[in-house]
C-alpha positions, 0 to 999 in steps of 0.5 A, a space after each residue: 527483504 524488509 517486511 511488515 511485522 505489525 501495524 497500528 492505525 494512528 488516526 484517519 488513514 495513517 498507520 504506524 508499521 513495525 518492520 522486520 529490521 526493527 525500525 518503524 515507519 509512519 505512512 499515510 495510506 489515503 493516497 493509495 486508496 483508489 481503484 476498484 479494490 481500494 476505494 471501498 476502504 476509503 468509503 467505509 472506514 470500518 472496513 479500513 479499520 479491519 487492517 491486519 498484518 499477513 505474516 506470510 505476505 509480510 504486509 498489511 491486508 484487509 477483509 475485502 482482499 486488498 493488500 499493499 506491497 511492502 516495498 510500496 509501503 517502504 517507498 522503494 516502489 511506486 504504484 502506477 496510476 495512469 489517471 492521476 499524475 499527482 499520485 505518480 509524482 508524489 511517490 517518485 523514487 530514484 531507483 528502479 520501480 515496479 508499477 501496479 496496473 489494475 485489471 479485473 480486480 487483480 493487480 499485476 506487477 510490471 517494470 515501470 519505464 
């Protein structure tokens, strides 16, 4: 499994990720910043800038407890946003997807149809 080993904010909500396979990936995180746990990151840039890598999880995390699945960051999986068709369409992939559904600030993974 490929995981995030380091992350650097480039500008705005764009980050450069160094991955465990030695490659790098630049990702605009702004489309991910919606929902109960992520909205504060968009509203408070200082909180967004607290981004760091959790070596155990192998992904990026924030002080408020938010994190993004590394497979979502790599484009292998897509978070489900029932209220935002554009979001879902912009992150479509051709293979099996996992979706994140929001429930009481806890994100649960389920297979997406």
